[in-house]
MARTIZA-836210 format. One record per residue (C-alpha): x, y, z; residue number from 0. Coordinates in nm, 3 decimals. Layout:
N
<xx = X | yy = Y | zz = Z | seq = NUM>
...
***
This chain:
382
<xx = -3.061 | yy = -1.668 | zz = -1.914 | seq = 0>
<xx = -2.707 | yy = -1.730 | zz = -1.816 | seq = 1>
<xx = -2.463 | yy = -1.639 | zz = -1.533 | seq = 2>
<xx = -2.170 | yy = -1.415 | zz = -1.588 | seq = 3>
<xx = -1.923 | yy = -1.643 | zz = -1.415 | seq = 4>
<xx = -1.687 | yy = -1.488 | zz = -1.677 | seq = 5>
<xx = -1.671 | yy = -1.205 | zz = -1.449 | seq = 6>
<xx = -1.618 | yy = -1.447 | zz = -1.137 | seq = 7>
<xx = -1.335 | yy = -1.641 | zz = -1.364 | seq = 8>
<xx = -1.125 | yy = -1.312 | zz = -1.423 | seq = 9>
<xx = -1.124 | yy = -1.199 | zz = -1.048 | seq = 10>
<xx = -1.022 | yy = -1.607 | zz = -0.973 | seq = 11>
<xx = -0.701 | yy = -1.579 | zz = -1.184 | seq = 12>
<xx = -0.627 | yy = -1.212 | zz = -0.990 | seq = 13>
<xx = -0.633 | yy = -1.354 | zz = -0.689 | seq = 14>
<xx = -0.351 | yy = -1.312 | zz = -0.401 | seq = 15>
<xx = -0.301 | yy = -1.480 | zz = -0.132 | seq = 16>
<xx = -0.109 | yy = -1.210 | zz = 0.117 | seq = 17>
<xx = -0.016 | yy = -1.221 | zz = 0.469 | seq = 18>
<xx = -0.252 | yy = -1.190 | zz = 0.721 | seq = 19>
<xx = -0.129 | yy = -1.266 | zz = 1.039 | seq = 20>
<xx = -0.204 | yy = -0.957 | zz = 1.275 | seq = 21>
<xx = -0.373 | yy = -1.039 | zz = 1.537 | seq = 22>
<xx = -0.751 | yy = -0.884 | zz = 1.537 | seq = 23>
<xx = -0.679 | yy = -0.657 | zz = 1.957 | seq = 24>
<xx = -0.333 | yy = -0.516 | zz = 1.737 | seq = 25>
<xx = -0.518 | yy = -0.466 | zz = 1.409 | seq = 26>
<xx = -0.831 | yy = -0.267 | zz = 1.584 | seq = 27>
<xx = -0.527 | yy = -0.093 | zz = 1.870 | seq = 28>
<xx = -0.347 | yy = 0.023 | zz = 1.576 | seq = 29>
<xx = -0.625 | yy = 0.161 | zz = 1.349 | seq = 30>
<xx = -0.758 | yy = 0.337 | zz = 1.635 | seq = 31>
<xx = -0.450 | yy = 0.500 | zz = 1.758 | seq = 32>
<xx = -0.472 | yy = 0.278 | zz = 2.123 | seq = 33>
<xx = -0.106 | yy = 0.090 | zz = 2.030 | seq = 34>
<xx = 0.161 | yy = 0.117 | zz = 1.750 | seq = 35>
<xx = 0.311 | yy = -0.198 | zz = 1.794 | seq = 36>
<xx = 0.493 | yy = -0.228 | zz = 1.465 | seq = 37>
<xx = 0.400 | yy = -0.097 | zz = 1.129 | seq = 38>
<xx = 0.110 | yy = -0.277 | zz = 0.899 | seq = 39>
<xx = 0.197 | yy = -0.323 | zz = 0.493 | seq = 40>
<xx = -0.067 | yy = -0.450 | zz = 0.223 | seq = 41>
<xx = -0.154 | yy = -0.503 | zz = -0.082 | seq = 42>
<xx = -0.520 | yy = -0.393 | zz = -0.112 | seq = 43>
<xx = -0.631 | yy = -0.572 | zz = -0.444 | seq = 44>
<xx = -0.317 | yy = -0.716 | zz = -0.665 | seq = 45>
<xx = -0.214 | yy = -0.699 | zz = -0.984 | seq = 46>
<xx = -0.432 | yy = -0.553 | zz = -1.268 | seq = 47>
<xx = -0.553 | yy = -0.791 | zz = -1.512 | seq = 48>
<xx = -0.252 | yy = -0.889 | zz = -1.759 | seq = 49>
<xx = 0.009 | yy = -0.808 | zz = -1.477 | seq = 50>
<xx = 0.039 | yy = -1.153 | zz = -1.438 | seq = 51>
<xx = 0.140 | yy = -1.253 | zz = -1.729 | seq = 52>
<xx = 0.351 | yy = -0.937 | zz = -1.785 | seq = 53>
<xx = 0.558 | yy = -1.065 | zz = -1.471 | seq = 54>
<xx = 0.545 | yy = -1.471 | zz = -1.572 | seq = 55>
<xx = 0.726 | yy = -1.317 | zz = -1.912 | seq = 56>
<xx = 1.008 | yy = -1.157 | zz = -1.674 | seq = 57>
<xx = 1.091 | yy = -1.487 | zz = -1.481 | seq = 58>
<xx = 0.839 | yy = -1.434 | zz = -1.157 | seq = 59>
<xx = 0.797 | yy = -1.779 | zz = -0.962 | seq = 60>
<xx = 0.474 | yy = -1.924 | zz = -0.866 | seq = 61>
<xx = 0.470 | yy = -1.775 | zz = -0.512 | seq = 62>
<xx = 0.522 | yy = -1.389 | zz = -0.683 | seq = 63>
<xx = 0.226 | yy = -1.474 | zz = -0.932 | seq = 64>
<xx = 0.009 | yy = -1.450 | zz = -0.626 | seq = 65>
<xx = 0.227 | yy = -1.211 | zz = -0.394 | seq = 66>
<xx = 0.265 | yy = -1.475 | zz = -0.094 | seq = 67>
<xx = 0.641 | yy = -1.437 | zz = -0.175 | seq = 68>
<xx = 0.632 | yy = -1.114 | zz = -0.033 | seq = 69>
<xx = 0.616 | yy = -0.999 | zz = 0.339 | seq = 70>
<xx = 0.317 | yy = -0.807 | zz = 0.405 | seq = 71>
<xx = 0.202 | yy = -0.756 | zz = 0.731 | seq = 72>
<xx = -0.197 | yy = -0.700 | zz = 0.766 | seq = 73>
<xx = -0.508 | yy = -0.901 | zz = 0.906 | seq = 74>
<xx = -0.716 | yy = -1.124 | zz = 0.789 | seq = 75>
<xx = -1.137 | yy = -1.017 | zz = 0.814 | seq = 76>
<xx = -1.436 | yy = -1.251 | zz = 0.830 | seq = 77>
<xx = -1.791 | yy = -1.128 | zz = 0.708 | seq = 78>
<xx = -2.116 | yy = -1.222 | zz = 0.930 | seq = 79>
<xx = -2.350 | yy = -1.390 | zz = 0.681 | seq = 80>
<xx = -2.601 | yy = -1.053 | zz = 0.641 | seq = 81>
<xx = -2.755 | yy = -0.891 | zz = 0.336 | seq = 82>
<xx = -2.787 | yy = -0.574 | zz = 0.383 | seq = 83>
<xx = -2.830 | yy = -0.420 | zz = 0.012 | seq = 84>
<xx = -3.021 | yy = -0.591 | zz = -0.268 | seq = 85>
<xx = -3.132 | yy = -0.973 | zz = -0.280 | seq = 86>
<xx = -3.301 | yy = -1.227 | zz = -0.497 | seq = 87>
<xx = -3.242 | yy = -1.293 | zz = -0.865 | seq = 88>
<xx = -2.842 | yy = -1.361 | zz = -0.981 | seq = 89>
<xx = -2.857 | yy = -1.434 | zz = -1.326 | seq = 90>
<xx = -2.758 | yy = -1.254 | zz = -1.649 | seq = 91>
<xx = -2.855 | yy = -1.237 | zz = -1.928 | seq = 92>
<xx = -2.549 | yy = -1.244 | zz = -2.234 | seq = 93>
<xx = -2.636 | yy = -1.030 | zz = -2.479 | seq = 94>
<xx = -2.319 | yy = -1.039 | zz = -2.663 | seq = 95>
<xx = -1.980 | yy = -1.160 | zz = -2.664 | seq = 96>
<xx = -1.648 | yy = -1.182 | zz = -2.858 | seq = 97>
<xx = -1.303 | yy = -1.231 | zz = -2.821 | seq = 98>
<xx = -1.315 | yy = -0.857 | zz = -2.664 | seq = 99>
<xx = -1.619 | yy = -0.847 | zz = -2.469 | seq = 100>
<xx = -1.971 | yy = -0.974 | zz = -2.318 | seq = 101>
<xx = -2.261 | yy = -0.752 | zz = -2.371 | seq = 102>
<xx = -2.518 | yy = -0.866 | zz = -2.104 | seq = 103>
<xx = -2.869 | yy = -0.776 | zz = -1.871 | seq = 104>
<xx = -2.730 | yy = -0.768 | zz = -1.527 | seq = 105>
<xx = -2.987 | yy = -0.853 | zz = -1.245 | seq = 106>
<xx = -3.077 | yy = -0.506 | zz = -1.201 | seq = 107>
<xx = -3.151 | yy = -0.492 | zz = -1.509 | seq = 108>
<xx = -2.876 | yy = -0.229 | zz = -1.647 | seq = 109>
<xx = -2.713 | yy = -0.334 | zz = -2.005 | seq = 110>
<xx = -2.340 | yy = -0.378 | zz = -1.861 | seq = 111>
<xx = -2.048 | yy = -0.476 | zz = -2.092 | seq = 112>
<xx = -1.731 | yy = -0.628 | zz = -2.021 | seq = 113>
<xx = -1.377 | yy = -0.604 | zz = -2.145 | seq = 114>
<xx = -1.276 | yy = -0.953 | zz = -2.104 | seq = 115>
<xx = -0.871 | yy = -0.874 | zz = -2.171 | seq = 116>
<xx = -0.864 | yy = -0.497 | zz = -1.980 | seq = 117>
<xx = -1.076 | yy = -0.491 | zz = -1.697 | seq = 118>
<xx = -1.271 | yy = -0.688 | zz = -1.402 | seq = 119>
<xx = -1.560 | yy = -0.495 | zz = -1.373 | seq = 120>
<xx = -1.873 | yy = -0.424 | zz = -1.595 | seq = 121>
<xx = -1.952 | yy = -0.080 | zz = -1.712 | seq = 122>
<xx = -2.295 | yy = -0.068 | zz = -1.716 | seq = 123>
<xx = -2.418 | yy = 0.115 | zz = -2.007 | seq = 124>
<xx = -2.768 | yy = 0.150 | zz = -1.932 | seq = 125>
<xx = -3.004 | yy = 0.169 | zz = -1.613 | seq = 126>
<xx = -3.317 | yy = 0.101 | zz = -1.455 | seq = 127>
<xx = -3.443 | yy = 0.365 | zz = -1.234 | seq = 128>
<xx = -3.560 | yy = 0.732 | zz = -1.430 | seq = 129>
<xx = -3.815 | yy = 0.743 | zz = -1.177 | seq = 130>
<xx = -4.021 | yy = 0.675 | zz = -0.910 | seq = 131>
<xx = -4.233 | yy = 0.391 | zz = -1.041 | seq = 132>
<xx = -3.875 | yy = 0.280 | zz = -1.157 | seq = 133>
<xx = -3.789 | yy = 0.257 | zz = -0.875 | seq = 134>
<xx = -4.102 | yy = 0.091 | zz = -0.706 | seq = 135>
<xx = -4.045 | yy = -0.166 | zz = -0.873 | seq = 136>
<xx = -3.691 | yy = -0.246 | zz = -0.734 | seq = 137>
<xx = -3.807 | yy = -0.150 | zz = -0.394 | seq = 138>
<xx = -3.839 | yy = -0.528 | zz = -0.278 | seq = 139>
<xx = -3.526 | yy = -0.629 | zz = -0.354 | seq = 140>
<xx = -3.355 | yy = -0.369 | zz = -0.094 | seq = 141>
<xx = -3.672 | yy = -0.422 | zz = 0.172 | seq = 142>
<xx = -3.598 | yy = -0.621 | zz = 0.460 | seq = 143>
<xx = -3.655 | yy = -1.005 | zz = 0.508 | seq = 144>
<xx = -3.579 | yy = -1.259 | zz = 0.751 | seq = 145>
<xx = -3.360 | yy = -1.411 | zz = 0.553 | seq = 146>
<xx = -3.142 | yy = -1.164 | zz = 0.502 | seq = 147>
<xx = -3.026 | yy = -1.290 | zz = 0.852 | seq = 148>
<xx = -2.788 | yy = -1.600 | zz = 0.793 | seq = 149>
<xx = -2.856 | yy = -1.857 | zz = 1.072 | seq = 150>
<xx = -2.551 | yy = -1.922 | zz = 1.356 | seq = 151>
<xx = -2.468 | yy = -1.505 | zz = 1.335 | seq = 152>
<xx = -2.371 | yy = -1.598 | zz = 1.660 | seq = 153>
<xx = -2.173 | yy = -1.868 | zz = 1.641 | seq = 154>
<xx = -2.008 | yy = -1.762 | zz = 1.334 | seq = 155>
<xx = -1.866 | yy = -1.412 | zz = 1.488 | seq = 156>
<xx = -1.732 | yy = -1.636 | zz = 1.801 | seq = 157>
<xx = -1.554 | yy = -1.826 | zz = 1.572 | seq = 158>
<xx = -1.406 | yy = -1.519 | zz = 1.342 | seq = 159>
<xx = -1.311 | yy = -1.432 | zz = 1.697 | seq = 160>
<xx = -1.139 | yy = -1.725 | zz = 1.833 | seq = 161>
<xx = -0.937 | yy = -1.755 | zz = 1.500 | seq = 162>
<xx = -0.789 | yy = -1.390 | zz = 1.539 | seq = 163>
<xx = -0.995 | yy = -1.206 | zz = 1.246 | seq = 164>
<xx = -1.152 | yy = -0.904 | zz = 1.219 | seq = 165>
<xx = -1.543 | yy = -0.902 | zz = 1.248 | seq = 166>
<xx = -1.710 | yy = -0.720 | zz = 0.960 | seq = 167>
<xx = -1.975 | yy = -0.657 | zz = 0.816 | seq = 168>
<xx = -2.085 | yy = -0.443 | zz = 0.492 | seq = 169>
<xx = -2.370 | yy = -0.173 | zz = 0.367 | seq = 170>
<xx = -2.462 | yy = -0.028 | zz = 0.007 | seq = 171>
<xx = -2.293 | yy = 0.290 | zz = -0.061 | seq = 172>
<xx = -2.503 | yy = 0.587 | zz = 0.043 | seq = 173>
<xx = -2.429 | yy = 0.730 | zz = -0.309 | seq = 174>
<xx = -2.271 | yy = 0.428 | zz = -0.467 | seq = 175>
<xx = -2.612 | yy = 0.192 | zz = -0.475 | seq = 176>
<xx = -2.882 | yy = 0.488 | zz = -0.580 | seq = 177>
<xx = -2.518 | yy = 0.504 | zz = -0.841 | seq = 178>
<xx = -2.574 | yy = 0.163 | zz = -0.955 | seq = 179>
<xx = -2.939 | yy = 0.157 | zz = -1.007 | seq = 180>
<xx = -2.936 | yy = 0.532 | zz = -1.159 | seq = 181>
<xx = -2.604 | yy = 0.622 | zz = -1.348 | seq = 182>
<xx = -2.383 | yy = 0.913 | zz = -1.242 | seq = 183>
<xx = -2.505 | yy = 1.181 | zz = -1.412 | seq = 184>
<xx = -2.864 | yy = 1.106 | zz = -1.372 | seq = 185>
<xx = -2.865 | yy = 1.048 | zz = -0.966 | seq = 186>
<xx = -2.655 | yy = 1.409 | zz = -0.948 | seq = 187>
<xx = -2.904 | yy = 1.574 | zz = -1.119 | seq = 188>
<xx = -3.210 | yy = 1.360 | zz = -0.933 | seq = 189>
<xx = -3.027 | yy = 1.514 | zz = -0.608 | seq = 190>
<xx = -3.240 | yy = 1.853 | zz = -0.737 | seq = 191>
<xx = -3.502 | yy = 1.751 | zz = -0.971 | seq = 192>
<xx = -3.680 | yy = 1.437 | zz = -0.743 | seq = 193>
<xx = -3.509 | yy = 1.464 | zz = -0.444 | seq = 194>
<xx = -3.804 | yy = 1.264 | zz = -0.289 | seq = 195>
<xx = -3.659 | yy = 0.972 | zz = -0.501 | seq = 196>
<xx = -3.361 | yy = 0.958 | zz = -0.373 | seq = 197>
<xx = -3.455 | yy = 1.020 | zz = -0.014 | seq = 198>
<xx = -3.665 | yy = 0.688 | zz = -0.057 | seq = 199>
<xx = -3.412 | yy = 0.464 | zz = -0.191 | seq = 200>
<xx = -3.195 | yy = 0.601 | zz = 0.093 | seq = 201>
<xx = -3.441 | yy = 0.540 | zz = 0.338 | seq = 202>
<xx = -3.482 | yy = 0.219 | zz = 0.244 | seq = 203>
<xx = -3.132 | yy = 0.071 | zz = 0.209 | seq = 204>
<xx = -3.130 | yy = 0.271 | zz = 0.597 | seq = 205>
<xx = -3.407 | yy = 0.063 | zz = 0.728 | seq = 206>
<xx = -3.278 | yy = -0.264 | zz = 0.599 | seq = 207>
<xx = -2.955 | yy = -0.201 | zz = 0.690 | seq = 208>
<xx = -3.037 | yy = -0.128 | zz = 1.022 | seq = 209>
<xx = -3.312 | yy = -0.394 | zz = 1.072 | seq = 210>
<xx = -3.050 | yy = -0.664 | zz = 1.000 | seq = 211>
<xx = -2.739 | yy = -0.542 | zz = 1.180 | seq = 212>
<xx = -3.005 | yy = -0.452 | zz = 1.508 | seq = 213>
<xx = -3.092 | yy = -0.831 | zz = 1.522 | seq = 214>
<xx = -2.782 | yy = -0.932 | zz = 1.455 | seq = 215>
<xx = -2.555 | yy = -0.777 | zz = 1.664 | seq = 216>
<xx = -2.777 | yy = -0.832 | zz = 1.975 | seq = 217>
<xx = -2.582 | yy = -1.061 | zz = 2.041 | seq = 218>
<xx = -2.287 | yy = -1.133 | zz = 1.797 | seq = 219>
<xx = -2.021 | yy = -0.844 | zz = 1.833 | seq = 220>
<xx = -1.879 | yy = -0.609 | zz = 1.560 | seq = 221>
<xx = -1.536 | yy = -0.479 | zz = 1.501 | seq = 222>
<xx = -1.576 | yy = -0.306 | zz = 1.168 | seq = 223>
<xx = -1.827 | yy = -0.161 | zz = 0.957 | seq = 224>
<xx = -1.671 | yy = -0.128 | zz = 0.586 | seq = 225>
<xx = -1.925 | yy = 0.086 | zz = 0.270 | seq = 226>
<xx = -1.777 | yy = 0.114 | zz = -0.095 | seq = 227>
<xx = -1.913 | yy = 0.441 | zz = -0.245 | seq = 228>
<xx = -1.621 | yy = 0.594 | zz = -0.562 | seq = 229>
<xx = -1.803 | yy = 0.949 | zz = -0.577 | seq = 230>
<xx = -1.481 | yy = 1.100 | zz = -0.644 | seq = 231>
<xx = -1.252 | yy = 1.184 | zz = -0.945 | seq = 232>
<xx = -0.923 | yy = 1.413 | zz = -0.968 | seq = 233>
<xx = -1.100 | yy = 1.716 | zz = -0.983 | seq = 234>
<xx = -1.299 | yy = 1.644 | zz = -0.666 | seq = 235>
<xx = -1.663 | yy = 1.439 | zz = -0.502 | seq = 236>
<xx = -1.934 | yy = 1.418 | zz = -0.695 | seq = 237>
<xx = -2.137 | yy = 1.591 | zz = -0.445 | seq = 238>
<xx = -2.088 | yy = 1.846 | zz = -0.230 | seq = 239>
<xx = -2.069 | yy = 1.809 | zz = 0.168 | seq = 240>
<xx = -2.432 | yy = 1.978 | zz = 0.141 | seq = 241>
<xx = -2.560 | yy = 1.694 | zz = -0.032 | seq = 242>
<xx = -2.342 | yy = 1.415 | zz = 0.190 | seq = 243>
<xx = -2.497 | yy = 1.598 | zz = 0.503 | seq = 244>
<xx = -2.876 | yy = 1.561 | zz = 0.382 | seq = 245>
<xx = -2.848 | yy = 1.268 | zz = 0.182 | seq = 246>
<xx = -2.576 | yy = 1.008 | zz = 0.273 | seq = 247>
<xx = -2.472 | yy = 1.108 | zz = 0.652 | seq = 248>
<xx = -2.826 | yy = 1.091 | zz = 0.751 | seq = 249>
<xx = -2.796 | yy = 0.714 | zz = 0.656 | seq = 250>
<xx = -2.420 | yy = 0.617 | zz = 0.759 | seq = 251>
<xx = -2.449 | yy = 0.829 | zz = 1.120 | seq = 252>
<xx = -2.757 | yy = 0.559 | zz = 1.187 | seq = 253>
<xx = -2.577 | yy = 0.234 | zz = 1.133 | seq = 254>
<xx = -2.224 | yy = 0.335 | zz = 1.299 | seq = 255>
<xx = -2.462 | yy = 0.482 | zz = 1.617 | seq = 256>
<xx = -2.644 | yy = 0.160 | zz = 1.680 | seq = 257>
<xx = -2.275 | yy = -0.097 | zz = 1.610 | seq = 258>
<xx = -2.013 | yy = 0.179 | zz = 1.765 | seq = 259>
<xx = -2.257 | yy = 0.166 | zz = 2.104 | seq = 260>
<xx = -2.253 | yy = -0.173 | zz = 2.044 | seq = 261>
<xx = -1.871 | yy = -0.224 | zz = 2.036 | seq = 262>
<xx = -1.783 | yy = -0.147 | zz = 1.688 | seq = 263>
<xx = -1.449 | yy = 0.059 | zz = 1.649 | seq = 264>
<xx = -1.375 | yy = 0.116 | zz = 1.284 | seq = 265>
<xx = -1.580 | yy = 0.257 | zz = 0.974 | seq = 266>
<xx = -1.446 | yy = 0.230 | zz = 0.683 | seq = 267>
<xx = -1.445 | yy = 0.415 | zz = 0.354 | seq = 268>
<xx = -1.336 | yy = 0.286 | zz = 0.013 | seq = 269>
<xx = -1.337 | yy = 0.535 | zz = -0.273 | seq = 270>
<xx = -1.117 | yy = 0.622 | zz = -0.539 | seq = 271>
<xx = -1.081 | yy = 1.069 | zz = -0.670 | seq = 272>
<xx = -1.034 | yy = 1.344 | zz = -0.441 | seq = 273>
<xx = -1.221 | yy = 1.302 | zz = -0.137 | seq = 274>
<xx = -1.083 | yy = 1.602 | zz = 0.048 | seq = 275>
<xx = -1.400 | yy = 1.863 | zz = 0.045 | seq = 276>
<xx = -1.627 | yy = 1.596 | zz = 0.147 | seq = 277>
<xx = -1.446 | yy = 1.451 | zz = 0.455 | seq = 278>
<xx = -1.497 | yy = 1.657 | zz = 0.720 | seq = 279>
<xx = -1.906 | yy = 1.541 | zz = 0.587 | seq = 280>
<xx = -1.812 | yy = 1.187 | zz = 0.636 | seq = 281>
<xx = -1.625 | yy = 1.243 | zz = 0.995 | seq = 282>
<xx = -1.924 | yy = 1.391 | zz = 1.104 | seq = 283>
<xx = -2.132 | yy = 1.077 | zz = 0.998 | seq = 284>
<xx = -1.905 | yy = 0.831 | zz = 1.160 | seq = 285>
<xx = -1.630 | yy = 0.746 | zz = 0.935 | seq = 286>
<xx = -1.291 | yy = 0.702 | zz = 1.115 | seq = 287>
<xx = -1.052 | yy = 0.431 | zz = 0.802 | seq = 288>
<xx = -1.047 | yy = 0.579 | zz = 0.469 | seq = 289>
<xx = -0.883 | yy = 0.389 | zz = 0.122 | seq = 290>
<xx = -0.722 | yy = 0.377 | zz = -0.102 | seq = 291>
<xx = -0.636 | yy = 0.749 | zz = -0.063 | seq = 292>
<xx = -0.528 | yy = 0.808 | zz = -0.470 | seq = 293>
<xx = -0.212 | yy = 1.030 | zz = -0.499 | seq = 294>
<xx = -0.320 | yy = 1.072 | zz = -0.857 | seq = 295>
<xx = -0.627 | yy = 1.283 | zz = -0.725 | seq = 296>
<xx = -0.475 | yy = 1.457 | zz = -0.503 | seq = 297>
<xx = -0.548 | yy = 1.248 | zz = -0.183 | seq = 298>
<xx = -0.204 | yy = 1.248 | zz = 0.059 | seq = 299>
<xx = -0.203 | yy = 1.112 | zz = 0.343 | seq = 300>
<xx = 0.095 | yy = 1.307 | zz = 0.444 | seq = 301>
<xx = -0.125 | yy = 1.620 | zz = 0.483 | seq = 302>
<xx = -0.454 | yy = 1.507 | zz = 0.626 | seq = 303>
<xx = -0.252 | yy = 1.341 | zz = 0.856 | seq = 304>
<xx = -0.109 | yy = 1.661 | zz = 0.962 | seq = 305>
<xx = -0.479 | yy = 1.811 | zz = 0.920 | seq = 306>
<xx = -0.734 | yy = 1.513 | zz = 1.104 | seq = 307>
<xx = -0.483 | yy = 1.364 | zz = 1.339 | seq = 308>
<xx = -0.593 | yy = 1.100 | zz = 1.541 | seq = 309>
<xx = -0.984 | yy = 1.121 | zz = 1.339 | seq = 310>
<xx = -0.891 | yy = 0.992 | zz = 1.016 | seq = 311>
<xx = -0.710 | yy = 0.617 | zz = 0.968 | seq = 312>
<xx = -0.559 | yy = 0.526 | zz = 0.605 | seq = 313>
<xx = -0.549 | yy = 0.196 | zz = 0.405 | seq = 314>
<xx = -0.268 | yy = 0.295 | zz = 0.145 | seq = 315>
<xx = -0.162 | yy = 0.576 | zz = 0.044 | seq = 316>
<xx = 0.136 | yy = 0.492 | zz = -0.173 | seq = 317>
<xx = 0.126 | yy = 0.588 | zz = -0.571 | seq = 318>
<xx = 0.096 | yy = 0.302 | zz = -0.811 | seq = 319>
<xx = 0.237 | yy = 0.500 | zz = -1.046 | seq = 320>
<xx = 0.575 | yy = 0.584 | zz = -0.910 | seq = 321>
<xx = 0.645 | yy = 0.175 | zz = -0.926 | seq = 322>
<xx = 0.669 | yy = 0.233 | zz = -1.303 | seq = 323>
<xx = 0.929 | yy = 0.492 | zz = -1.284 | seq = 324>
<xx = 1.308 | yy = 0.468 | zz = -1.130 | seq = 325>
<xx = 1.410 | yy = 0.389 | zz = -0.896 | seq = 326>
<xx = 1.468 | yy = 0.689 | zz = -0.675 | seq = 327>
<xx = 1.144 | yy = 0.791 | zz = -0.784 | seq = 328>
<xx = 1.012 | yy = 0.570 | zz = -0.559 | seq = 329>
<xx = 1.250 | yy = 0.603 | zz = -0.280 | seq = 330>
<xx = 1.157 | yy = 0.937 | zz = -0.283 | seq = 331>
<xx = 0.810 | yy = 0.834 | zz = -0.265 | seq = 332>
<xx = 0.816 | yy = 0.592 | zz = -0.004 | seq = 333>
<xx = 1.070 | yy = 0.819 | zz = 0.242 | seq = 334>
<xx = 0.799 | yy = 1.109 | zz = 0.214 | seq = 335>
<xx = 0.537 | yy = 0.872 | zz = 0.318 | seq = 336>
<xx = 0.588 | yy = 0.613 | zz = 0.524 | seq = 337>
<xx = 0.773 | yy = 0.725 | zz = 0.796 | seq = 338>
<xx = 0.560 | yy = 0.961 | zz = 0.957 | seq = 339>
<xx = 0.284 | yy = 0.679 | zz = 0.930 | seq = 340>
<xx = 0.514 | yy = 0.447 | zz = 1.108 | seq = 341>
<xx = 0.573 | yy = 0.702 | zz = 1.366 | seq = 342>
<xx = 0.168 | yy = 0.842 | zz = 1.385 | seq = 343>
<xx = 0.000 | yy = 0.509 | zz = 1.355 | seq = 344>
<xx = -0.330 | yy = 0.422 | zz = 1.226 | seq = 345>
<xx = -0.227 | yy = 0.376 | zz = 0.828 | seq = 346>
<xx = -0.185 | yy = 0.067 | zz = 0.666 | seq = 347>
<xx = 0.088 | yy = 0.100 | zz = 0.429 | seq = 348>
<xx = 0.028 | yy = 0.004 | zz = 0.090 | seq = 349>
<xx = -0.058 | yy = 0.129 | zz = -0.295 | seq = 350>
<xx = -0.335 | yy = 0.306 | zz = -0.344 | seq = 351>
<xx = -0.490 | yy = 0.056 | zz = -0.617 | seq = 352>
<xx = -0.401 | yy = -0.264 | zz = -0.819 | seq = 353>
<xx = -0.040 | yy = -0.308 | zz = -0.938 | seq = 354>
<xx = -0.059 | yy = -0.144 | zz = -1.314 | seq = 355>
<xx = 0.076 | yy = -0.298 | zz = -1.625 | seq = 356>
<xx = 0.401 | yy = -0.189 | zz = -1.729 | seq = 357>
<xx = 0.474 | yy = -0.238 | zz = -1.327 | seq = 358>
<xx = 0.853 | yy = -0.450 | zz = -1.390 | seq = 359>
<xx = 0.892 | yy = -0.724 | zz = -1.151 | seq = 360>
<xx = 1.261 | yy = -0.568 | zz = -1.037 | seq = 361>
<xx = 1.094 | yy = -0.246 | zz = -0.978 | seq = 362>
<xx = 0.805 | yy = -0.434 | zz = -0.743 | seq = 363>
<xx = 1.069 | yy = -0.684 | zz = -0.572 | seq = 364>
<xx = 1.245 | yy = -0.342 | zz = -0.495 | seq = 365>
<xx = 0.934 | yy = -0.144 | zz = -0.348 | seq = 366>
<xx = 0.885 | yy = -0.396 | zz = -0.122 | seq = 367>
<xx = 1.276 | yy = -0.476 | zz = 0.003 | seq = 368>
<xx = 1.294 | yy = -0.055 | zz = 0.077 | seq = 369>
<xx = 0.961 | yy = 0.010 | zz = 0.210 | seq = 370>
<xx = 1.052 | yy = -0.277 | zz = 0.484 | seq = 371>
<xx = 1.352 | yy = -0.082 | zz = 0.552 | seq = 372>
<xx = 1.219 | yy = 0.242 | zz = 0.586 | seq = 373>
<xx = 0.928 | yy = 0.118 | zz = 0.797 | seq = 374>
<xx = 1.210 | yy = -0.109 | zz = 1.024 | seq = 375>
<xx = 1.426 | yy = 0.182 | zz = 1.078 | seq = 376>
<xx = 1.188 | yy = 0.393 | zz = 1.149 | seq = 377>
<xx = 1.027 | yy = 0.143 | zz = 1.380 | seq = 378>
<xx = 1.333 | yy = 0.106 | zz = 1.595 | seq = 379>
<xx = 1.270 | yy = 0.382 | zz = 1.702 | seq = 380>
<xx = 0.950 | yy = 0.435 | zz = 1.838 | seq = 381>
***
């Protein structure tokens, strides 16, 4: 058995050094529409695989390759030492490796393939859960145990607050975690053919996350709850509003009610794709921030702001693909998106995902400069 360290190595090569010096309270006030002091601006994920090499060939400085040369304004986050999802073995068995791919069996028992030159995430090929018996064999990895709560949680929270960081906790995705066990299509069929299996998975996630967070937050304050989902594509979500309300929302609502009663202010969901059909269901469940708001999938933050107002804040929203087009098209995108976001607050302006390959360094420099020009112009009118 060998750990798939190549994935960690790849992410290390993609690492960025973005300036994160916005005070905790300013960020929380901005994202809850309580105050709108200055615009917030960031890169959510950084470059795609290979872009740093492209930019280096175009004469990029080291500070441009890790993005530290660019003037972002964002908060710094700190996580409490808590485990709310899978716990257990972390080793993976490498089955095959070539110059192009790594084929492995991961800790959950999935067969995964990693494309070494182009991807930063493994692609699952086979999944371990098809029946209730399969799930019951893995269920102990999701059950509550004392070591899910790290030592000195209260002290860690106070250290983060003293350092001006946003105190953050996370929970497994209500769609994403069952999907990691079953696969997209199998999970979508199981909602109808094996609802008791999906409900048992969801109840286990809920019970464990609640127990961990209830104990931890008795003395440790939390600012922000995050959840990763990726439950949609360009044509829309993989789950209907009815399925969200029936399977996912009770889990979200239970955890958010606990944390919000104890002072948490932000509930952030990360999902690509077009989520318009299910936004109301997620708002009902407590969600109040979404990212990365993918324009290629039809997510328009200007129209969504008009529709949902101060009920929903955003991170992202700028079309990453426009950076590979003309400067006139870059300006048009920024002039459409930035002014209403600066005027209303509740948005960290940024690209809707990783900076794509083929983005000229000169275009990226232009994008940063023009974005700030527009943000500062609009902020002067507040």
